[in-house]
C-alpha positions in Angstrom: -7.6 4.0 4.2 -7.5 4.7 0.5 -10.6 4.5 -1.6 -9.8 4.3 -5.3 -11.0 2.9 -8.6 -9.2 1.9 -11.7 -8.9 5.5 -12.9 -6.4 6.2 -10.1 -2.7 5.8 -10.6 -1.6 2.6 -8.9 1.8 4.1 -8.1 0.3 7.0 -6.2 -2.1 4.7 -4.3 0.8 2.4 -3.3 2.8 5.5 -2.1 -0.2 6.6 0.0 -0.5 3.2 1.6 3.2 3.1 2.3 3.0 6.6 3.9 0.3 5.2 6.2 2.2 2.0 7.0 5.5 3.6 7.8 4.3 5.1 11.1 4.0 1.9 13.0 4.2 -1.9 12.5 0.6 -2.1 13.6 -0.6 0.7 11.4 -3.6 0.0 9.2 -3.1 0.7 5.5 -6.2 -0.4 3.7 -7.3 -0.1 0.0 -10.9 -0.2 -0.9 -11.5 -0.7 -4.6 -14.0 -2.3 -6.9 -11.4 -3.7 -9.3 -9.3 -6.8 -8.7 -7.0 -5.9 -11.6 -6.4 -2.5 -10.0 -5.7 -4.0 -6.6 -3.1 -6.3 -8.3 -1.5 -3.3 -9.9 -1.3 -1.6 -6.5 0.2 -4.7 -5.0 2.9 -4.8 -7.8 3.6 -1.1 -7.2 3.9 -1.8 -3.4 6.4 -4.6 -4.0 8.6 -2.2 -6.0 8.3 0.9 -3.7 8.6 -0.9 -0.3 12.1 -1.9 -1.2 13.0 1.8 -1.8 11.7 3.2 1.5 14.0 3.8 4.4 11.5 2.1 6.7 11.0 -1.0 4.7 11.0 -3.4 7.6 8.3 -1.4 9.4 6.3 -0.9 6.3 6.5 -4.6 5.4 5.3 -5.6 8.8 2.4 -3.2 8.7 1.3 -4.2 5.3 1.5 -7.9 6.1 -0.3 -7.7 9.4 -4.0 -8.1 10.2 -5.8 -5.0 9.1 
């Protein structure tokens, strides 16, 4: 779980979520934020970074699964 507001760097938050998701397809990687705009920035960063990770299939499965 990552708790972040709009002062955080979306790229770093996305990387943290990926690091949680890469362990297992059923891993929970959850962002709690008070900003819809920031959440979208994180989603955009996730889309870019997931493609670059060596475990992209596992990460994609974890991020798209029920949290």
